[in-house]
C-alpha positions, 0 to 999 in steps of 0.5 A: 508492536502494532504502533511500531508497524503503523509508524513504519507505514506512515514513514514510508508514506512520507518518503518520496524515494519509493515513488521516484522516477527510478522506479518508474523507469525500472517498471516502465510504468507509473509507480503510483497505486491504482487503488483508492485508498492507496495500498499503504493506507489500506494496509494501515487501516486494516492493521488498525481495524483487524490487528497485525496478523489479519491486517498485514494479510489483507494488505499483502493481498491488496499489494499483490493485486496492485499492478499495471494490468489491474485497472484499480479503483475504489477498494475499501477495507472489508 
């Protein structure tokens, strides 16, 4: 199950539709992640390190913080 989730994240990272100009116009802002590593990479690494449950929770917390009003920056996995 863990490998499947990690493959899905990699698939998401390789597609461009999620970072399209449609999303940019919909949210009136740049659709890119404000953090380094990106939210998807952060979630991928968290799941690798902590497993599905804790890794997914960490990833969701990170995604919630990723919005236009957060300045972002470097945010490593704990």
